[in-house]
C-alpha positions as CSV (number, residue, x, y, z in Angstrom):
1,M,74.6,-52.3,18.4
2,D,76.2,-50.3,21.2
3,T,78.3,-52.8,23.0
4,K,79.5,-50.7,25.9
5,T,76.1,-49.5,27.1
6,V,73.8,-51.9,29.0
7,G,70.6,-51.6,31.0
8,M,69.7,-53.3,34.3
9,I,66.1,-53.6,35.6
10,G,65.7,-54.8,39.1
11,L,68.2,-53.8,41.8
12,G,67.7,-56.5,44.4
13,L,70.7,-58.5,45.8
14,M,71.4,-60.2,42.4
15,G,70.7,-57.2,40.2
16,T,73.0,-55.0,42.4
17,A,75.8,-57.5,42.3
18,L,75.6,-57.8,38.5
19,T,75.5,-54.0,38.1
20,E,78.6,-53.7,40.2
21,R,80.5,-56.2,38.1
22,L,79.5,-54.4,34.9
23,L,80.5,-51.0,36.3
24,E,83.9,-52.4,37.3
25,A,84.4,-53.7,33.8
26,G,83.9,-50.3,32.3
27,Y,80.3,-50.6,31.0
28,A,77.9,-47.6,31.0
29,V,75.0,-49.0,33.0
30,W,71.5,-47.5,32.9
31,V,69.6,-48.8,35.9
32,H,65.9,-48.9,36.8
33,N,64.0,-50.2,39.9
34,R,60.5,-50.0,41.2
35,T,61.8,-47.8,44.1
36,R,64.3,-45.3,42.9
37,D,66.1,-44.9,46.2
38,K,67.6,-48.4,45.7
39,A,69.6,-47.1,42.7
40,A,71.3,-44.3,44.7
41,P,74.4,-46.3,45.8
42,L,74.9,-47.5,42.2
43,V,74.5,-44.1,40.7
44,A,77.1,-42.9,43.2
45,R,79.4,-45.5,41.7
46,G,78.8,-44.3,38.1
47,A,75.6,-45.9,37.0
48,Q,72.9,-43.7,35.4
49,W,69.2,-43.7,36.2
50,A,66.7,-44.4,33.4
51,D,63.0,-44.2,33.6
52,N,63.0,-46.8,30.8
53,P,66.3,-48.5,30.0
54,L,64.6,-50.2,27.0
55,S,64.5,-46.8,25.4
56,V,68.2,-46.2,25.9
57,C,70.0,-49.6,25.6
58,D,70.2,-52.3,22.9
59,R,71.0,-54.9,25.6
60,V,69.0,-55.0,28.9
61,L,69.3,-57.3,31.8
62,F,66.4,-58.2,34.1
63,S,66.8,-59.5,37.7
64,L,63.4,-59.7,39.2
65,Y,61.4,-61.9,41.5
66,T,59.3,-64.1,39.2
67,T,58.5,-64.4,35.5
68,D,55.1,-62.8,36.3
69,T,57.0,-59.8,37.6
70,V,59.1,-59.7,34.4
71,E,56.0,-59.7,32.3
72,E,54.4,-57.0,34.4
73,V,57.5,-54.7,34.1
74,L,57.7,-55.3,30.4
75,G,54.1,-54.3,30.1
76,Q,54.8,-51.0,31.9
77,L,58.0,-50.3,29.8
78,N,56.6,-51.7,26.6
79,G,57.1,-48.4,24.7
80,G,60.8,-48.9,24.7
81,L,60.9,-52.2,23.0
82,R,62.2,-52.2,19.4
83,P,63.5,-54.8,16.9
84,G,67.1,-55.8,17.3
85,Q,67.2,-55.6,21.1
86,I,68.4,-58.4,23.3
87,L,66.8,-59.0,26.7
88,I,68.7,-61.1,29.2
89,D,66.5,-62.4,32.0
90,T,68.5,-63.6,35.1
91,T,65.3,-64.3,37.0
92,T,64.7,-67.8,38.2
93,G,61.5,-68.2,36.3
94,E,58.8,-70.7,35.4
95,P,60.1,-72.5,32.2
96,E,57.0,-72.8,30.1
97,Q,56.0,-69.2,30.9
98,T,59.5,-68.2,29.9
99,V,59.2,-70.0,26.6
100,R,55.9,-68.2,25.8
101,L,57.4,-64.8,26.7
102,G,60.4,-65.5,24.4
103,A,58.0,-66.3,21.5
104,R,56.0,-63.1,22.0
105,L,59.2,-61.0,22.0
106,A,60.6,-62.8,19.0
107,A,57.4,-61.9,17.1
108,R,58.4,-58.2,17.7
109,G,61.9,-58.8,16.6
110,V,63.3,-58.8,20.1
111,Q,65.7,-61.6,21.1
112,Y,65.2,-63.1,24.6
113,L,67.7,-65.1,26.7
114,D,66.6,-66.8,29.9
115,A,69.8,-66.7,31.9
116,P,69.3,-67.6,35.6
117,I,72.4,-67.4,37.8
118,S,73.5,-70.3,39.9
119,G,75.2,-68.9,43.0
120,S,74.5,-66.3,45.7
121,S,74.7,-62.6,45.2
122,E,78.0,-62.6,47.1
123,Q,79.4,-65.2,44.8
124,T,78.2,-63.2,41.9
125,R,79.8,-60.0,43.3
126,R,83.1,-62.0,43.5
127,G,82.7,-63.3,39.9
128,E,82.3,-66.9,41.1
129,A,78.8,-67.7,39.9
130,T,77.5,-69.7,36.9
131,A,75.1,-68.4,34.2
132,I,72.8,-71.0,32.5
133,I,71.6,-69.7,29.2
134,G,68.6,-70.6,27.0
135,G,67.6,-68.8,23.8
136,P,68.9,-68.0,20.3
137,E,72.6,-68.9,19.9
138,E,73.3,-65.7,18.0
139,A,71.9,-63.6,20.8
140,F,74.0,-65.6,23.3
141,A,77.1,-65.0,21.2
142,A,76.3,-61.2,21.0
143,C,76.2,-61.1,24.8
144,R,79.1,-63.3,25.7
145,D,81.1,-60.3,26.8
146,L,78.6,-59.5,29.5
147,F,78.5,-63.0,30.8
148,D,82.3,-63.2,30.8
149,C,82.6,-60.1,33.0
150,C,79.8,-61.1,35.4
151,V,80.3,-64.9,36.1
152,R,83.1,-67.4,36.2
153,Q,81.3,-70.0,34.0
154,T,78.7,-69.6,31.3
155,I,76.9,-72.7,30.0
156,Y,74.6,-72.6,26.9
157,A,71.8,-75.1,27.7
158,G,69.7,-74.9,24.5
159,P,66.6,-73.0,23.2
160,C,64.6,-70.5,25.1
161,G,63.4,-72.0,28.4
162,S,66.4,-74.3,28.8
163,G,68.1,-72.1,31.2
164,S,65.1,-72.0,33.6
165,R,64.6,-75.8,33.3
166,M,68.3,-76.5,34.1
167,K,68.1,-74.0,37.1
168,L,65.2,-76.1,38.5
169,V,67.3,-79.2,38.2
170,S,70.2,-77.4,39.9
171,N,67.9,-76.2,42.7
172,L,66.5,-79.6,43.3
173,V,70.0,-81.2,43.7
174,L,71.1,-78.2,45.9
175,G,68.1,-78.7,48.2
176,L,68.8,-82.4,48.5
177,N,72.4,-81.7,49.4
178,R,71.3,-79.3,52.1
179,A,68.8,-81.8,53.5
180,A,71.4,-84.5,53.5
181,L,73.9,-82.4,55.3
182,A,71.4,-81.3,58.0
183,E,70.4,-85.0,58.5
184,G,74.0,-86.1,58.7
185,L,74.9,-83.5,61.3
186,V,71.8,-84.4,63.4
187,F,72.8,-88.1,63.2
188,A,76.3,-87.2,64.3
189,Q,74.9,-85.2,67.2
190,T,72.8,-88.2,68.4
191,L,75.9,-90.4,68.3
192,G,77.7,-87.9,70.5
193,I,80.2,-86.9,67.8
194,D,81.6,-83.3,67.9
195,L,79.9,-81.4,65.2
196,H,83.0,-79.5,64.1
197,A,84.9,-82.7,63.7
198,A,82.0,-84.3,61.8
199,L,81.9,-81.4,59.4
200,Q,85.6,-81.6,58.8
201,V,85.4,-85.4,58.1
202,L,82.6,-84.8,55.6
203,I,84.5,-82.1,53.8
204,G,87.6,-84.3,53.5
205,S,85.8,-87.4,52.4
206,M,83.9,-88.7,49.3
207,A,80.7,-87.2,51.0
208,Y,82.0,-83.7,50.2
209,S,79.8,-81.1,48.5
210,R,80.4,-77.4,48.2
211,I,77.3,-76.7,50.3
212,M,79.4,-77.8,53.3
213,L,81.6,-74.8,52.9
214,T,78.9,-72.3,52.1
215,K,76.2,-73.6,54.5
216,G,77.9,-76.0,56.9
217,I,78.3,-73.5,59.8
218,S,74.7,-72.2,59.5
219,V,73.3,-75.8,59.3
220,R,75.2,-76.9,62.4
221,P,73.0,-76.8,65.5
222,A,73.9,-74.0,67.9
223,A,75.1,-74.7,71.4
224,H,72.1,-73.7,73.4
225,E,72.5,-72.9,77.1
226,G,70.6,-75.6,78.9
227,G,71.1,-78.2,76.3
228,F,68.0,-77.6,74.1
229,P,67.9,-80.4,71.6
230,M,68.1,-79.6,67.9
231,N,64.9,-80.4,66.0
232,R,65.3,-83.0,63.3
233,T,64.6,-81.2,60.0
234,I,63.5,-82.7,56.7
235,I,63.4,-80.3,53.8
236,L,60.9,-81.2,51.2
237,T,60.2,-78.5,48.6
238,L,57.4,-78.9,46.1
239,S,57.9,-76.4,43.3
240,A,55.1,-75.6,40.9
241,G,57.7,-75.2,38.3
242,L,59.0,-78.7,38.8
243,L,55.4,-80.0,38.5
244,A,54.8,-78.1,35.3
245,L,58.1,-79.3,33.8
246,A,57.5,-82.9,34.7
247,A,53.9,-82.7,33.4
248,S,55.2,-81.5,30.0
249,F,57.1,-84.8,29.8
250,G,54.2,-86.9,30.9
251,K,55.8,-87.7,34.3
252,V,52.9,-86.6,36.6
253,S,49.2,-87.1,36.5
254,D,46.8,-84.6,34.9
255,A,45.4,-83.9,38.4
256,A,48.8,-82.9,39.7
257,A,49.7,-80.9,36.6
258,G,46.5,-78.8,37.1
259,T,47.3,-77.9,40.7
260,P,47.4,-74.1,41.0
261,A,50.8,-72.5,41.3
262,V,52.1,-72.3,44.9
263,D,54.8,-70.2,46.4
264,P,58.0,-72.3,45.7
265,A,59.9,-70.5,48.6
266,V,57.7,-72.2,51.2
267,P,58.8,-75.7,52.2
268,R,55.8,-78.0,52.5
269,I,55.2,-81.6,53.5
270,Q,52.1,-83.7,53.0
271,M,51.0,-85.2,56.3
272,T,48.6,-88.1,57.0
273,L,47.4,-88.2,60.5
274,D,45.9,-91.2,62.3
275,G,44.7,-92.2,65.8
276,P,43.6,-89.6,68.4
277,M,45.2,-86.7,66.6
278,A,43.3,-87.5,63.4
279,A,40.1,-87.8,65.4
280,R,40.8,-84.4,67.0
281,V,41.4,-82.7,63.7
282,D,38.3,-84.3,62.1
283,G,36.2,-83.1,65.1
284,I,37.4,-79.5,64.8
285,I,36.7,-79.5,61.1
286,D,33.3,-81.1,61.3
287,N,32.0,-79.3,64.4
288,W,33.6,-75.8,63.9
289,L,35.3,-74.9,60.7
290,I,32.7,-76.2,58.2
291,P,29.5,-75.1,60.1
292,A,30.9,-71.8,61.5
293,P,30.1,-69.5,58.5
294,D,26.4,-70.5,58.6
295,A,26.2,-70.6,62.4
296,N,27.9,-67.2,62.8
297,P,27.1,-65.1,59.7
298,G,27.9,-62.0,61.7
299,M,31.6,-62.3,61.3
300,L,31.2,-61.4,57.6
301,E,28.0,-59.4,57.8
302,M,29.6,-56.8,60.1
303,M,32.1,-56.1,57.3
304,R,29.4,-55.8,54.6
305,L,27.3,-53.4,56.7
306,R,30.0,-51.2,58.2
307,D,28.9,-48.2,56.1
308,R,25.2,-48.6,56.5
309,R,23.2,-45.5,57.6
310,P,22.2,-45.4,60.3
311,P,25.4,-47.1,61.4
312,Y,25.7,-50.8,62.0
313,E,25.5,-51.7,65.7
314,N,28.7,-50.8,67.4
315,P,30.9,-54.0,67.4
316,V,33.5,-54.8,70.1
317,P,36.9,-53.3,69.5
318,W,38.4,-56.6,68.4
319,A,35.5,-57.6,66.1
320,G,37.7,-57.5,63.0
321,E,39.7,-60.5,64.2
322,F,36.8,-63.0,64.0
323,V,36.8,-63.8,60.3
324,G,40.6,-63.5,60.1
325,K,41.2,-66.0,62.9
326,Y,38.6,-68.3,61.5
327,L,40.2,-68.3,58.0
328,T,43.7,-68.7,59.4
329,S,42.5,-71.8,61.2
330,C,40.9,-73.1,58.0
331,A,44.1,-72.5,56.0
332,L,46.2,-74.3,58.7
333,F,43.8,-77.2,59.0
334,C,43.8,-77.6,55.2
335,R,47.5,-78.6,55.6
336,L,46.4,-81.4,58.0
337,S,43.5,-82.7,56.0
338,D,42.4,-83.3,52.4
339,D,38.8,-82.8,53.3
340,P,37.2,-81.3,50.1
341,A,34.4,-79.7,52.1
342,L,36.8,-77.8,54.2
343,R,38.6,-76.5,51.2
344,E,35.4,-75.5,49.5
345,V,34.2,-73.6,52.6
346,T,37.6,-71.9,53.0
347,A,37.6,-70.8,49.4
348,R,34.0,-69.5,49.6
349,V,34.5,-67.5,52.8
350,M,37.8,-66.1,51.5
351,R,36.1,-64.8,48.4
352,E,33.3,-63.3,50.4
353,L,35.7,-61.5,52.7
354,I,37.7,-60.1,49.8
355,R,34.4,-58.7,48.3
356,T,33.9,-56.7,51.5
357,Q,37.2,-54.9,51.0
358,A,36.8,-51.1,50.5
359,E,38.5,-49.4,47.5
360,D,41.3,-48.0,49.6
361,G,42.0,-51.5,51.0
362,Y,40.2,-51.2,54.3
363,L,39.0,-54.6,55.6
364,G,37.4,-54.0,59.0
365,P,33.9,-53.6,60.5
366,F,34.2,-49.9,61.6
367,P,32.7,-47.0,59.6
368,D,35.2,-44.4,60.6
369,N,38.7,-43.7,62.1
370,H,40.1,-46.5,60.0
371,L,43.2,-48.2,61.4
372,L,43.6,-45.4,64.0
373,G,41.7,-46.7,66.9
374,R,40.2,-49.7,68.7
375,W,42.0,-53.0,67.7
376,D,41.5,-52.3,64.0
377,L,45.0,-53.1,62.9
378,W,44.8,-56.3,65.0
379,G,41.8,-57.4,63.0
380,H,43.5,-56.5,59.7
381,Y,46.6,-58.5,60.8
382,H,44.5,-61.7,61.1
383,C,42.8,-61.2,57.8
384,M,46.2,-60.6,56.1
385,L,47.7,-63.6,57.7
386,A,44.9,-65.8,56.5
387,M,45.2,-64.5,53.0
388,I,48.9,-65.0,52.9
389,L,48.7,-68.6,54.1
390,W,45.9,-69.3,51.6
391,H,47.9,-67.9,48.8
392,Q,51.0,-69.8,49.8
393,D,49.1,-73.1,49.5
394,T,46.8,-72.4,46.6
395,G,48.4,-69.7,44.5
396,D,45.2,-67.7,44.8
397,P,46.2,-64.3,43.3
398,E,43.2,-62.5,44.7
399,A,44.1,-63.4,48.3
400,L,47.6,-62.0,47.8
401,Q,46.3,-58.9,46.1
402,A,43.8,-58.2,48.9
403,A,46.6,-58.7,51.6
404,C,48.8,-56.2,49.7
405,R,46.0,-53.7,49.5
406,V,45.7,-53.8,53.3
407,A,49.4,-53.4,53.6
408,D,49.4,-50.5,51.1
409,L,46.7,-48.8,53.2
410,T,48.7,-49.4,56.3
411,C,51.7,-47.8,54.7
412,A,49.7,-44.8,53.4
413,T,48.3,-44.3,56.9
414,F,51.5,-44.6,59.0
415,L,54.6,-44.5,56.8
416,G,56.2,-41.0,56.9
417,T,52.9,-39.4,58.0
418,G,53.8,-38.6,61.6
419,K,51.2,-41.2,62.8
420,R,52.5,-44.2,64.6
421,V,51.2,-47.7,64.8
422,H,52.2,-47.8,68.5
423,D,49.7,-45.0,69.2
424,A,46.8,-46.5,67.2
425,G,44.8,-48.0,70.0
426,S,46.0,-51.1,71.9
427,H,49.6,-51.3,70.8
428,E,50.2,-54.7,72.3
429,M,47.7,-56.1,69.8
430,N,48.0,-53.6,66.9
431,M,51.7,-53.9,66.6
432,A,51.2,-57.5,65.4
433,V,50.7,-56.1,61.9
434,I,54.4,-56.1,61.6
435,H,54.3,-59.9,61.3
436,S,52.1,-59.8,58.2
437,L,54.1,-57.0,56.7
438,G,57.2,-59.1,57.1
439,L,55.6,-62.1,55.4
440,L,54.4,-59.8,52.5
441,Y,57.9,-58.2,52.2
442,R,59.4,-61.7,51.7
443,Q,56.8,-62.5,49.1
444,T,56.7,-59.2,47.2
445,K,60.0,-57.4,48.1
446,Q,57.8,-54.2,48.4
447,D,60.2,-51.7,50.0
448,A,57.5,-49.7,51.7
449,Y,56.6,-52.7,53.9
450,L,60.1,-53.1,55.1
451,R,60.4,-49.3,55.7
452,L,57.3,-49.2,57.8
453,M,58.6,-52.1,59.9
454,R,61.8,-50.2,60.5
455,E,59.8,-47.0,61.3
456,M,58.0,-48.7,64.1
457,D,60.2,-47.4,66.9
458,G,62.6,-50.2,67.9
459,R,62.7,-49.0,71.5
460,R,59.1,-49.9,71.9
461,W,59.9,-53.6,71.1
462,H,62.2,-53.7,74.2
463,Q,59.3,-52.3,76.2
464,I,56.9,-54.9,74.9
465,V,59.3,-57.8,75.5
466,S,60.1,-56.4,79.0
467,A,56.3,-56.4,79.8
468,W,56.3,-60.1,79.1
469,C,58.9,-60.6,81.9
470,A,56.3,-59.9,84.6
471,P,53.7,-62.6,85.6
472,V,50.3,-61.8,84.0
473,N,46.8,-63.0,84.5
474,D,45.2,-61.4,81.4
475,P,45.0,-64.1,78.7
476,L,44.8,-61.4,76.0
477,R,48.4,-60.4,76.8
478,V,49.7,-63.9,76.5
479,S,49.5,-64.1,72.7
480,I,51.8,-65.9,70.4
481,Q,51.4,-63.2,67.8
482,D,53.3,-60.7,70.0
483,M,56.2,-63.1,69.9
484,E,55.9,-63.8,66.2
485,L,55.9,-60.1,65.3
486,V,59.3,-59.6,67.1
487,V,60.7,-62.5,65.1
488,A,59.3,-61.0,61.9
489,I,61.1,-57.7,62.4
490,E,64.4,-59.5,62.9
491,Q,64.3,-61.5,59.7
492,P,63.8,-59.2,56.7
493,G,67.0,-57.3,57.3
494,G,66.9,-54.9,60.2
495,G,65.1,-53.4,63.0
496,C,65.4,-53.9,66.7
497,R,67.5,-56.5,68.5
498,C,65.8,-57.6,71.7
499,P,68.0,-58.5,74.6
500,A,68.4,-62.3,74.8
501,D,67.9,-62.5,78.5
502,A,64.6,-60.5,78.3
503,W,63.4,-62.7,75.5
504,R,64.2,-65.9,77.3
505,T,62.5,-64.6,80.5
506,A,59.4,-63.6,78.5
507,C,59.1,-67.1,77.0
508,G,59.6,-68.6,80.4
509,V,56.6,-66.6,81.8
510,T,54.4,-67.6,78.8
511,W,55.0,-71.3,78.9
512,P,53.9,-72.0,82.6
513,W,50.9,-69.7,82.1
514,S,49.7,-71.5,79.0
515,R,50.1,-74.9,80.6
516,S,48.2,-73.9,83.7
517,S,45.4,-72.3,81.6
518,R,44.8,-75.7,79.9
519,S,44.6,-77.7,83.1
């Protein structure tokens, strides 16, 4: 076995940090990533690109988004697998899926270590993280040199899957520590205690945890001009991995264990409403959301008939938004109600919408000029948003795939083509697609989505926000999506920076208008 050559597949934050550690330790590192441009900085530092590191290296590390992604990549690079190899998977994966993957690889003579990293990418870059290892002890011993150069502490947890199980335990305690710190600081604020002093007391007392040093400043409420109160935050994360793990030990009911996988990155809380609010929610469900598909079949029919000859009757420019807004409402109301009829209707309409999607990803009612006119992107934005929300709560893979196909079509149409989203019809509406691109980028880490967001001329955002600063009478211009999309471009890692004063003024214009429009 070549002990000075190692492969790295996946060059996100963690994969990049691990690669840098290996290069600094003198290893010859062959790197691979879905988008090759991510490898350029590491190649400049001495790494080598490989179309398939499995064909080059005896030991290969993986640092990917989920176990599903690991299996997908292994399927694509399958030809490089050979007996005697050791695969080291640092992905925070689903434990039982990890065990099955290890068994399949073992049948081919390939040893597999699940080795999630506890610590941030910056801690890993400094050599301060911890690796939790599950898998064959002899494979662990054969890779000890890699762990010693990458992390401060390496803990062997047991057979394959043990590393992923222990990472779930660690993440649970970490989340509870964060929630406790946030609650404590809010309590201190309500008592009139200086927050800096409160944090220093906690750090110096028996209440101390390391999260206070790494997250204490970011958890502290900011000093807002005007004395805006900090919202009380309760972090309750329900991980499908935790459910599956508990179910394997008989700790949850069969019904809970059979719940479809959900996005573990999305905090969620189960709410039970009562009184006037519950009556309002029930009324909307019973009188709109459940009967709407039968009462207004046109919102789907216009999608099905868009290519009919002679052409389907010419819809209004914003017709594509109807079914998307309807399904977004359904998905959000499913979070407020356990009404089985609502869930059944939502699932049915979602399936029917996905069936209308064209092969290239188009999901609108128009027969031509796709995405390049009318409010076509606006309609696609609403459909994508509904699919993303539904996938977050149900794990429906078809919904996520359909949303990604729309995003891929959008990128194929505008990314690097000379065409601009801003010029595709009504920009104040169509630019909202950046919000769904941002949500999908967080979910999939698809680099093209982020690049298209950045390619949308940042100067135009200042113009849009400035337009909000003038009083308006047109309700279509007072749309929360326009605000959401600016937030979306801020969060995934770059883009414009809107002037704080303009942003504050725009919000000030919107709020009085929305109040007067309801009265």
